[in-house]
N, C-alpha and C positions, 0 to 999 in steps of 0.2 A: 504494500500500500504506500502511496505517496502521501506524506504528511507535510503540509506547509504550516509553518509556525511563526508567530510573532509574540512579542511581549509588550504589555501595557501596564503601567502602574501609575497611581495617582501622584500628582505633583509634577508631572512632565507636561510637555507641550502637546501631547497627542491624546485624542479622545476615542471613545468607543466608535464614533462615526468615522474616524480615520481607519480603524480596524475594519469596519464594514466596507469602506471604499476599497481597501486593499483586497478584501475577499471578493467583492463584486468584480473588480478589475481582473483578478486572476481567473475567476469563473468565466468571465466573458471572453478571455483570450487564450483559453486552453481547451483541448479536446480530450484530455485524459482524466480519469477518475482520481480524485484526491480528497483528503480530509483537511480541514482548516482548523488549526488549534491556536487559541490565544491564551497564553499564561497571563493572568491578570489578578489584581487585588479583588475584583468582584465582576460579575457578569452583566451588570447594569448597562443597558444600551446596545449590547451585542446582538446581532441577528441570530435567529434560532439555528441557522446552519453552521454558525461558528461554534466550535466545541470549546467551552470554557474549562480551563484547569487553573486551580489556585497556584499562585507563585510558589515554586518549590522551596525557595528561600526568600526572605524579605530583607534584602540588603538596601533597598531604597535608592538604587542608582543603577547605572549600566552594568554593575557587577552581577545583577540578576541573570544576565546572559550565561554566566558560568554554569548555571544549573541545566542548561540545554545539553550538556555533555553527559548527564546522568543517564545511564542505559536503562534504568527502571521506567523511564517514560515512553519507551518505544519497544517494538518487537524487532528481532534481529533481521527480519525481512524488509522492514520499513526503509524507504528512501526519504530522508528528511531534508527539507529546504527551509532555511531561516530567512525571513525578510525583515529588515529593520524598518520601523515606521519612520 
């Protein structure tokens, strides 16, 4: 499975609507099946197709990206793509 991932946390310049725009843009411009995962403080405002996951660690800055390397979040068959907002 192809997993496309982004991270959003409060206190940054990006909103749930920015996540939704990224999801819609990828959906509109790709023909392969994928799941879209957003690691965030909360799911408020995310489209229902966006899979919410709580932040694995709450470091309050770009250091949250380190958690993306934790293998427990994915299957060994997954292809993972990270898009920065």
